[in-house]
C-alpha positions as CSV (number, residue, x, y, z in Angstrom):
1,M,0.1,0.2,0.0
2,F,1.6,3.2,-1.2
3,G,0.5,6.9,-1.9
4,V,1.0,10.5,-1.0
5,Y,-2.3,12.9,-0.3
6,H,-2.9,16.0,1.0
7,Y,-5.5,17.0,4.0
8,A,-6.6,19.9,6.0
9,V,-6.1,19.8,9.7
10,D,-9.0,20.2,11.7
11,Q,-8.7,21.3,15.2
12,G,-5.7,19.1,15.5
13,R,-7.4,16.1,13.5
14,I,-6.2,14.8,10.2
15,R,-8.0,12.7,7.7
16,L,-6.3,9.1,6.8
17,P,-6.8,7.9,3.0
18,P,-9.6,5.4,3.4
19,R,-8.0,2.4,2.0
20,C,-5.8,2.8,5.2
21,R,-8.5,3.5,7.8
22,E,-9.3,0.0,8.7
23,R,-5.5,-1.1,9.3
24,F,-4.9,1.3,12.0
25,R,-8.5,1.5,13.4
26,E,-7.4,0.4,16.9
27,G,-5.1,3.0,17.4
28,I,-1.3,3.9,15.8
29,G,1.6,4.9,17.8
30,L,2.9,8.3,16.9
31,Y,6.8,9.0,17.0
32,T,9.1,12.0,16.2
33,V,12.0,10.8,13.8
34,E,14.4,11.1,16.4
35,R,12.5,9.0,18.6
36,W,11.9,6.9,15.4
37,L,15.3,6.4,14.5
38,A,16.8,6.1,18.0
39,G,15.0,3.1,18.8
40,F,14.7,1.3,15.1
41,P,13.9,-1.4,14.9
42,A,12.5,-1.9,18.4
43,V,11.2,1.2,19.7
44,S,10.0,1.2,22.6
45,D,6.7,2.2,23.8
46,E,7.3,5.1,26.0
47,A,8.7,7.0,23.2
48,K,5.1,6.6,21.3
49,V,1.9,8.7,21.9
50,V,-1.1,6.0,20.6
51,S,-3.7,8.0,18.7
52,K,-6.8,6.1,17.7
53,L,-9.5,7.3,14.8
54,D,-12.8,8.9,15.5
55,A,-15.9,7.5,13.9
56,R,-15.2,9.8,10.8
57,G,-11.6,8.2,10.1
58,R,-9.5,11.1,11.7
59,L,-6.2,10.8,13.6
60,A,-5.6,13.7,16.9
61,I,-2.2,14.7,16.5
62,P,-1.0,15.9,19.6
63,P,0.2,19.7,19.7
64,E,3.7,19.1,20.7
65,L,4.0,16.6,17.8
66,R,2.5,19.2,15.5
67,S,4.7,22.0,16.5
68,F,7.7,19.3,16.0
69,A,6.8,18.6,12.4
70,G,6.0,22.2,11.7
71,I,2.5,20.8,10.7
72,A,-0.3,23.6,10.5
73,D,-3.1,24.1,7.9
74,T,-2.5,21.0,5.8
75,V,-0.5,17.5,6.1
76,V,0.7,15.5,3.7
77,V,0.4,11.6,4.4
78,V,2.9,9.3,2.9
79,I,1.5,5.8,3.1
80,A,5.1,3.8,2.8
81,G,4.1,0.4,3.6
82,D,1.2,-1.7,5.2
83,D,2.5,-0.8,8.6
84,Y,3.5,2.7,9.3
85,I,2.8,6.0,7.5
86,E,4.6,9.2,7.3
87,L,2.8,12.6,8.5
88,W,4.6,15.8,7.1
89,A,4.1,19.5,7.3
90,E,3.1,20.4,3.2
91,R,6.3,23.1,3.0
92,N,8.8,20.5,4.6
93,W,7.4,17.7,1.7
94,A,8.1,20.0,-0.7
95,L,11.3,20.7,0.6
96,E,12.2,17.0,0.6
97,Q,11.0,16.4,-2.8
98,G,13.4,18.9,-4.2
99,L,16.0,17.5,-2.4
100,L,15.1,14.1,-3.8
101,E,15.1,15.5,-7.5
102,T,18.5,17.3,-6.9
103,E,20.3,14.3,-5.4
104,V,18.9,11.4,-7.3
105,P,20.6,10.9,-10.7
106,T,18.3,10.7,-13.6
107,L,18.3,7.2,-14.8
108,K,18.1,7.3,-18.7
109,T,17.6,4.5,-20.6
110,G,19.5,3.5,-23.6
């Protein structure tokens, strides 16, 4: 399951794409990237914040994590596999994509 979605932030909540709502219905652990990388692959339970989806498929993102990620009005949801998603501030996502375009060599067909 892969994809990139842009959603408005509504009172600290974001929508999840319909195709991944059922997977995370019971809740999802939220980590900052530093905490994730520091504990990977066995991230400790103390390092995460658990958030559950509401009846409308929205996920509440705690203020401290929204602030850390720079998420304000719009969030970019990146589905990178079946068991995790990434949340990006729209501006940071655009910057990351720009870096990838300049750092990754263009593949040429022969």
